[in-house]
C-alpha positions in Angstrom: -13.0 21.7 -1.5 -12.8 18.1 -1.8 -11.2 15.9 0.6 -8.7 14.7 -2.0 -7.9 18.4 -2.7 -6.8 19.6 0.5 -4.6 22.8 1.1 -1.7 21.4 -1.0 0.2 24.6 -1.2 0.1 25.2 2.6 1.1 21.5 3.1 4.0 21.9 0.8 5.1 25.2 2.2 5.1 23.9 5.6 6.8 20.7 4.6 9.4 22.6 2.7 10.0 25.0 5.9 10.3 22.1 8.1 12.9 20.2 5.6 14.5 23.6 5.4 15.4 23.5 9.1 17.4 20.4 8.5 19.9 22.6 7.1 21.0 23.8 10.4 22.2 20.2 11.2 23.9 19.3 7.9 27.5 19.6 9.2 26.6 16.9 11.9 24.1 14.6 10.1 23.8 13.2 6.8 20.6 13.8 4.7 19.2 10.5 5.3 19.7 11.0 9.1 17.9 14.3 9.2 14.6 12.4 10.3 16.2 11.3 13.5 16.0 15.0 14.6 13.1 16.7 12.6 10.4 14.0 12.7 10.4 14.0 16.5 10.9 17.5 16.7 7.9 18.0 14.3 5.8 16.0 16.6 6.9 17.8 19.6 5.9 21.1 18.0 2.7 19.5 16.8 1.8 18.7 20.5 3.1 21.8 21.8 1.1 24.2 19.7 -2.1 21.9 20.0 -1.8 22.2 23.9 -1.0 26.0 23.8 -4.7 27.3 24.4 -5.3 24.9 27.5 -1.5 25.2 28.9 -2.4 27.5 31.7 -5.5 25.9 32.7 -3.5 22.5 32.7 -0.7 24.1 35.0 -3.4 25.4 37.3 -5.1 21.9 37.6 -1.8 20.4 38.2 -1.0 22.6 41.0 -4.4 21.7 42.7 -4.3 17.9 42.1 -0.6 17.0 42.2 -0.7 15.7 45.7 -3.6 13.2 44.8 -2.8 9.7 43.8 -4.6 9.7 40.5 -4.4 12.9 38.5 -4.8 11.7 34.9 -8.5 12.5 34.4 -8.3 16.1 35.8 -5.4 16.9 33.5 -6.8 15.5 30.3 -10.1 17.2 30.9 -8.1 20.6 31.4 -6.2 20.0 28.5 -9.0 19.2 26.2 -7.0 16.0 24.5 -6.1 12.6 25.9 -2.7 13.7 26.7 -1.1 16.8 28.5 2.0 18.7 29.5 2.7 19.8 33.1 6.0 21.4 32.5 6.1 25.1 33.0 8.0 25.2 29.6 7.0 25.5 26.2 8.9 26.3 22.8 8.5 30.0 23.4 9.9 30.0 27.0 12.6 27.6 25.9 14.0 30.2 23.5 13.8 32.7 26.2 16.8 30.7 28.3 19.5 29.7 26.0 22.0 29.1 28.7 19.8 26.2 30.1 18.4 24.8 26.8 19.1 21.2 27.3 18.1 21.0 30.8 15.1 23.0 30.2 14.1 21.2 27.0 14.5 17.7 28.9 12.2 19.0 31.5 9.6 20.1 28.8 9.8 16.6 27.5 9.3 14.7 31.0 6.2 17.1 31.7 4.1 15.1 29.0 1.7 12.5 29.9 3.1 8.8 29.8 1.3 8.1 26.2 3.4 10.9 24.6 6.6 9.9 26.5 6.1 6.3 24.8 5.8 7.9 21.4 9.0 9.7 21.7 11.0 6.5 22.8 10.1 5.0 19.6 12.0 7.9 17.9 15.1 7.3 20.3 15.4 10.9 20.5 17.2 11.2 23.9 20.6 10.5 22.4 20.1 13.2 19.8 19.3 15.6 22.3 22.7 15.5 23.8 24.4 15.5 20.4 22.6 18.6 19.1 23.3 20.4 22.5 26.8 19.4 22.6 27.4 20.7 19.2 25.2 24.0 19.9 22.5 23.0 17.5 19.5 22.4 20.0 18.9 26.1 20.6 19.0 26.8 16.8 16.6 24.1 16.2 14.3 24.9 19.0 14.4 28.7 17.7 13.6 27.6 14.2 10.7 25.5 15.3 9.3 28.4 17.2 8.9 30.9 14.4 5.5 31.9 13.6 5.5 30.1 10.1 6.2 26.9 12.0 2.9 26.9 14.0 1.4 23.6 13.7 -1.6 23.7 16.3 -4.9 21.5 15.3 -6.8 24.7 15.0 -4.8 25.8 12.2 -3.6 22.6 10.7 -6.3 19.8 10.3 -5.2 16.2 11.0 -5.4 15.5 7.3 -3.1 18.3 6.4 -0.8 17.4 9.1 -0.8 13.9 7.9 0.4 15.3 4.4 3.1 17.1 6.0 4.4 13.8 7.9 3.8 12.0 4.8 6.0 14.5 2.7 8.7 14.7 5.2 9.0 10.7 5.5 9.1 10.5 1.7 12.0 13.2 1.5 13.9 11.4 4.3 13.2 7.9 2.4 14.5 9.4 -0.9 17.7 10.5 0.8 18.3 7.1 2.0 17.5 5.5 -1.5 15.1 2.8 0.2 13.8 -0.1 -1.8 10.9 0.8 -4.5 8.6 -1.5 -2.7 8.8 0.5 0.5 6.7 3.4 -0.7 4.0 6.0 0.5 0.6 5.7 -0.7 -0.6 9.1 -2.0 -4.1 10.3 -1.0 -5.8 10.2 -4.6 -5.2 6.2 -4.5 -6.1 5.9 -1.0 -9.4 7.7 -1.6 -10.0 5.4 -4.7 -9.6 2.4 -2.1 -12.0 3.8 0.4 -14.7 4.7 -2.3 -14.3 1.0 -3.7 -14.7 -0.2 -0.2 -17.7 1.4 0.7 -19.6 1.6 -2.8 -21.5 -1.6 -2.1 -22.5 -0.5 1.3 -23.2 3.0 0.9 -27.3 3.1 0.9 -27.1 0.6 3.9 -24.7 2.8 5.7 -26.6 5.8 5.3 -29.9 4.1 6.1 -28.9 2.5 9.5 -26.0 4.5 10.5 -22.3 3.8 11.0 -20.6 1.8 13.4 -17.6 0.2 11.7 -14.0 -1.0 12.7 -11.3 -0.3 10.2 -7.8 -1.9 10.3 -4.5 -1.4 8.5 -1.9 -4.0 8.8 0.9 -1.8 7.5 -0.2 1.5 8.6 2.9 3.8 8.0 1.8 7.3 9.4 -1.7 5.9 9.4 -3.3 8.2 6.6 -5.3 5.2 5.1 -7.1 4.8 8.3 -7.6 8.7 8.4 -9.1 8.9 5.0 -11.4 5.9 5.6 -12.7 7.5 8.6 -13.4 10.8 6.8 -15.2 8.8 4.1 -17.6 7.2 6.7 -18.0 10.4 8.7 -19.2 11.9 5.1 -22.0 9.1 5.3 -23.0 9.9 8.8 -21.6 12.7 10.8 -22.2 10.8 14.0 -20.6 7.6 12.8 -18.7 5.4 15.3 -15.5 4.5 13.6 -12.9 2.8 15.5 -9.5 2.2 13.7 -6.6 -0.1 14.3 -3.2 -0.3 12.9 0.1 -2.2 13.1 3.4 -0.7 11.9 6.9 -2.1 11.9 9.0 1.2 11.6 9.1 2.8 15.1 9.3 6.2 13.7 6.5 6.1 11.4 4.4 4.2 14.0 5.1 7.2 16.7 3.8 9.4 14.1 0.7 7.5 13.6 0.1 7.3 17.4 0.8 10.9 17.8 -1.6 11.6 15.2 -4.4 9.6 16.7 -3.9 11.2 20.1 -4.4 14.6 18.8 -7.7 13.4 16.9 -8.8 12.2 20.1 -8.8 8.4 18.9 -7.9 5.7 21.0 -4.1 5.5 20.7 -3.6 2.2 22.2 -5.3 0.7 19.0 -1.9 1.9 17.0 0.6 -0.9 17.9 4.3 -1.4 16.7 5.7 -4.7 15.7 6.0 -6.9 12.7 2.6 -8.0 11.3 3.6 -11.2 10.0 5.8 -12.4 12.8 4.6 -10.6 15.7 0.6 -10.1 15.2 -0.6 -7.4 17.7 -4.3 -8.3 16.8 -4.7 -11.8 17.1 -8.3 -12.8 17.4 -9.6 -9.5 16.1 -12.1 -9.0 13.4 -12.8 -5.9 11.5 -15.4 -4.7 9.1 -12.8 -3.2 6.5 -9.3 -3.5 5.9 -7.2 -1.0 3.8 -3.5 -1.5 3.4 -0.5 -1.2 0.9 1.8 -3.8 2.1 5.6 -3.8 0.8 6.1 -5.8 -2.4 9.3 -7.4 -3.9 10.6 -7.7 -0.1 11.8 -10.8 1.2 10.5 -12.3 4.4 13.8 -14.1 5.7 13.5 -12.2 9.0 9.9 -13.5 9.5 10.6 -17.0 8.2 10.9 -19.0 11.3 7.6 -17.5 12.8 5.7 -17.7 9.7 6.5 -21.3 9.0 5.8 -22.1 12.5 2.4 -20.5 12.2 1.9 -22.4 8.8 2.2 -25.6 10.5 -0.7 -24.8 12.9 -3.0 -25.2 10.0 -6.4 -23.7 10.5 -5.1 -22.4 14.1 -2.8 -20.0 12.0 -3.1 -17.4 9.4 -0.9 -18.9 7.0 -2.2 -22.5 6.5 -3.1 -22.1 2.8 0.4 -21.8 1.5 3.6 -19.9 1.7 4.9 -17.7 -1.1 8.5 -17.5 -2.4 10.9 -16.2 0.1 11.8 -13.4 -1.9 8.4 -11.6 -1.9 6.0 -11.9 1.0 3.4 -9.6 -0.1 0.7 -12.3 -0.6 1.1 -13.3 3.1 -0.9 -10.0 3.9 -3.5 -11.3 1.9 -3.8 -14.1 4.5 -3.5 -11.9 7.5 -6.2 -9.7 6.0 -8.6 -12.7 5.2 -8.1 -14.1 8.6 -9.0 -10.8 10.3 -12.2 -10.0 8.2 -15.6 -10.4 9.7 -17.9 -12.7 7.8 -19.3 -9.8 5.9 -16.0 -7.7 5.9 -14.3 -6.1 2.9 -10.7 -5.5 2.3 -8.6 -3.2 -0.2 -5.2 -4.2 -0.7 -2.5 -3.1 -3.1 -0.2 -5.4 -5.2 2.3 -5.3 -7.9 1.6 -7.5 -10.7 3.6 -10.7 -9.9 0.4 -11.5 -7.3 -1.5 -12.2 -10.4 0.3 -14.9 -12.0 3.7 -16.0 -10.0 4.0 -19.4 -9.0 3.2 -22.8 -10.8 0.2 -25.0 -10.0 0.2 -25.8 -6.4 2.7 -23.1 -5.3 2.1 -20.8 -2.3 1.0 -18.1 -4.6 -1.3 -20.4 -6.8 -2.8 -21.8 -3.7 -3.6 -18.3 -1.9 -5.1 -17.3 -5.2 -7.1 -20.7 -5.1 -8.2 -20.1 -1.4 -9.7 -16.6 -2.4 -11.5 -17.8 -5.5 -13.0 -21.2 -4.4 -14.3 -19.4 -1.2 -15.9 -16.6 -3.7 -13.9 -14.0 -1.7 -12.1 -12.3 -4.7 -14.5 -9.4 -5.7 -12.5 -7.2 -8.2 -9.0 -6.0 -9.3 -8.4 -2.6 -10.5 -5.3 -2.0 -12.8 -3.7 1.5 -11.9 -1.7 3.5 -14.1 2.0 3.8 -14.1 3.9 6.6 -11.9 1.2 7.2 -9.4 3.4 6.4 -6.4 6.1 8.5 -4.9 8.8 6.2 -4.8 8.1 3.6 -7.7 7.0 3.9 -11.2 5.6 0.4 -11.7 2.0 -0.7 -12.6 0.1 -1.7 -9.4 -3.3 -3.2 -8.7 -6.0 -2.7 -6.1 -7.5 -6.1 -5.1 -10.9 -6.0 -3.5 -11.6 -8.9 -1.2 -15.3 -9.3 0.2 -16.5 -12.0 2.4 -20.1 -11.5 1.7 -20.6 -10.6 -2.0 -24.1 -9.2 -3.1 -26.0 -11.8 -5.0 -25.3 -10.3 -8.5 -21.5 -10.6 -7.8 -21.4 -14.0 -6.5 -19.3 -16.6 -8.3 -17.8 -13.5 -10.3 -14.7 -11.4 -10.5 -14.7 -7.9 -12.0 -11.5 -6.9 -13.6 -11.2 -3.0 -14.4 -8.4 -1.5 -16.6 -8.0 2.0 -15.2 -4.5 2.1 -16.2 -5.5 5.4 -18.4 -7.8 7.0 -15.8 -5.0 9.6 -14.6 -4.1 13.1 -15.4 -0.4 14.3 -15.5 0.9 16.4 -12.9 2.4 19.9 -13.7 5.1 19.0 -11.5 6.4 15.3 -10.6 6.7 14.5 -6.8 9.7 11.8 -7.2 8.3 9.1 -9.4 4.7 10.4 -8.9 4.0 11.8 -12.6 0.3 11.0 -12.5 -2.7 11.8 -10.3 -6.0 10.1 -10.0 -8.0 12.8 -10.0 -11.7 13.1 -8.4 -13.1 12.9 -12.3 -11.0 9.7 -12.8 -12.0 8.4 -9.5 -15.6 8.7 -10.2 -15.1 6.9 -13.5 -13.6 3.9 -11.9 -16.0 3.7 -9.0 -18.9 3.9 -11.5 -17.1 0.9 -13.5 -17.0 -0.9 -10.6 -20.8 -0.4 -9.3 -22.3 -0.9 -12.8 -20.8 -4.3 -13.0 -20.8 -4.6 -16.8 -19.0 -7.1 -18.8 -17.1 -5.4 -21.7 -18.2 -2.0 -20.3 -16.5 0.9 -21.6 -16.3 4.2 -19.9 -14.9 7.5 -20.8 -13.5 10.4 -19.5 -11.6 13.5 -21.3 -10.8 11.0 -24.2 -9.3 8.2 -21.9 -11.0 4.9 -21.5 -11.6 2.6 -18.7 -12.7 -0.9 -19.4 -14.6 -3.4 -17.3 -14.7 -7.4 -17.9 -16.5 -9.8 -15.8 -15.4 -13.5 -15.2 -16.6 -16.7 -13.6 -14.2 -17.6 -10.7 -13.3 -20.9 -12.3 -12.3 -18.9 -15.4 -8.9 -18.4 -13.6 -8.3 -22.1 -12.7 -6.5 -24.7 -14.7 -5.3 -28.2 -14.6 -1.4 -28.8 -15.2 -1.2 -31.8 -17.2 1.9 -33.9 -17.6 2.2 -35.0 -21.2 4.8 -38.1 -21.8 6.0 -39.4 -24.9 7.7 -43.2 -25.3 11.2 -44.0 -25.3 12.4 -45.8 -28.6 15.6 -48.1 -29.1 18.2 -47.6 -31.8 16.0 -49.2 -34.4 13.1 -46.7 -33.5 10.9 -49.4 -31.8 9.0 -48.2 -28.6 10.5 -49.5 -25.3 7.9 -51.2 -23.2 7.8 -52.4 -19.6 5.7 -54.8 -17.4 3.2 -57.5 -18.4 0.8 -55.1 -20.0 3.9 -53.8 -22.2 3.4 -50.2 -21.1 5.5 -47.7 -22.8 8.5 -46.4 -21.0 8.2 -42.3 -20.8 11.3 -40.5 -22.3 11.9 -37.8 -19.6 13.6 -35.6 -22.3 10.4 -35.3 -24.2 8.3 -34.7 -21.2 5.9 -31.7 -21.8 3.2 -29.7 -19.9 0.0 -28.0 -20.7 -2.3 -25.8 -18.8 -5.9 -26.7 -19.5 -8.6 -24.4 -18.3 -10.7 -26.0 -15.5 -14.0 -25.4 -17.6 -12.6 -27.8 -20.2 -12.3 -31.7 -20.2 -8.6 -32.7 -20.1 -9.2 -35.5 -22.5 -11.0 -33.5 -24.9 -8.2 -30.7 -24.9 -5.5 -33.4 -25.2 -7.4 -35.1 -28.4 -7.5 -31.8 -29.9 -4.3 -29.9 -29.1 -1.7 -32.6 -28.6 -2.9 -36.0 -30.1 -2.8 -34.8 -33.7 0.8 -33.5 -33.6 2.3 -36.4 -31.1 0.0 -39.7 -31.7 1.9 -41.8 -29.3 1.7 -39.4 -26.4 -0.2 -39.9 -23.3 -1.4 -38.0 -20.0 0.4 -38.8 -16.8 -3.0 -38.3 -14.7 -1.5 -39.0 -11.4 0.6 -35.9 -11.9 -2.1 -33.5 -12.7 -2.2 -30.5 -10.5 -4.6 -27.6 -10.0 -3.5 -24.1 -10.4 -5.0 -20.5 -10.6 -3.7 -17.4 -12.0 -5.1 -14.1 -13.4 -3.5 -13.1 -16.9 -4.8 -9.4 -16.5 -2.8 -8.3 -19.4 -4.1 -10.8 -21.7 -7.7 -10.2 -21.1 -7.4 -6.7 -22.0 -4.9 -6.9 -24.9 -6.2 -5.1 -28.0 -4.3 -6.2 -31.3 -2.8 -3.2 -33.1 -2.1 -4.3 -36.9 1.6 -3.5 -38.0 1.8 -0.8 -40.4 1.9 -1.5 -44.2 5.2 -2.2 -45.7 4.4 0.3 -48.5 4.0 3.1 -45.8 7.2 2.3 -44.1 9.2 2.2 -47.4 7.6 5.7 -48.4 8.6 7.2 -45.1 12.2 5.8 -45.2 12.5 7.3 -48.8 11.2 10.7 -47.5 13.8 10.6 -44.7 16.6 9.8 -46.9 15.7 12.5 -49.2 15.7 15.0 -46.4 19.0 13.6 -45.0 20.8 14.2 -48.5 19.1 17.4 -48.7 20.8 18.4 -45.4 24.1 16.8 -46.5 24.2 19.0 -49.8 23.4 22.0 -47.9 26.3 21.3 -45.4 29.1 20.2 -47.9 27.7 21.3 -51.3 26.9 19.3 -54.2 29.8 17.1 -55.5 30.2 14.4 -58.1 29.3 11.7 -55.5 
């Protein structure tokens, strides 16, 4: 079974079962509030079931060492994990004493190690416990989670599948709340494509030399991108030393990520909560790989003060290059990622189409693209199909940033149109109607690896195309073209000793001239024949960068011949008349 084809049925069954428990609280919570109860309860049950096999040993050890000043090491050794619970209660014993359910449940929670307590605080679950208990719901919820079909121990539910379950639950709560389209969740088929593109150039070296890598996700959600990247590196080297780091704004999804890391035995302290743009938790860190799906189409008003202050720091900050418009901060994450890449690091980041072209010459967006291209860091952009995300159907793109391109890719950018490389799902999940199957992924990764200009790759009648460009192909000089003012008699108005013509602002025009072309040659060919008196105001020339992806892959389709259209219309008219005659009968008219 491939990694991208996990136990989907079991995951869906488990997720639906947990979501069904939310029906118990529907009289006291609105659908978008279910997560306040269901998510922390799912985390608690995951911890409970994972620790079940060593519970007795932990309690015995606790009795032996509780008088000591430092007992942490003894208890984690006994539990087999970096967390433990010293309470005599578990879900089963809680159900056995319904009369003291709130008191016992709080004792159960307080018995966890401090790292688990920290996780639960991010859910702000304490107030919900009181509300549930006061309304007779707490026992029913715990009882439902204690049923055999709600077992979630790590011996039966892998970290990958548990990630799927959390992902599906968070998605359902998100849809109930009708969150913004940009605040979506990245499905595994997209993540696996990103991971495979990231390691494509490194695979042989990684296998030969062994894997010791750091991976960072600046908007980690429930940390599934980090999980998938770890899997891929372990596939190459089962003894790989992979250290993962992530930051997440939302406290609930952060808590899920941290709990997942605890159960997998990783360093949960590398999972940090906060706003990446305004409260960088990894200042000064450098990473081998970065994999992220930042929000797009979301304003950065909240972060504005901190971001602008860091922008003023120049090269001592992350945002010296330029700031995008306030309504969409996605390209700020590009700058954050680039600042955190090692000199040979690589990043895969998802964007919508606006990052390709938004912003005029010398705007923040254009300057960020210029920064990538003039430093030769933009390696590849892959266009994905529509309808591959759960909460949005728009076209999206994977950008690959490489700080140290191999020689054959230096000075070049590869664009891949993989918009057809999907298979339709039998059943939609939200907006997700298409999957990037393993076969589709292999085609895209092959197109990337072969690095062919005008390369065409086919799978199941669907085409994937590759084009190669020079970095400077995306640059242009924005020239300001002036025309003279004239008086009532049509005479050109001049000024100064040299009788220079006065520009007519109402006739001012602009042209984008490719960087690879001489401005004067372009002007004399494209402008002068049609406006002989025009001139270029060269002091106003600005340099810009854009990536007109759609234009590069546009295929002209000739319109249908008029005769065929007329013939079809006549045929339709005859069919309509025949239908009317059958309905009303033939008449004089």
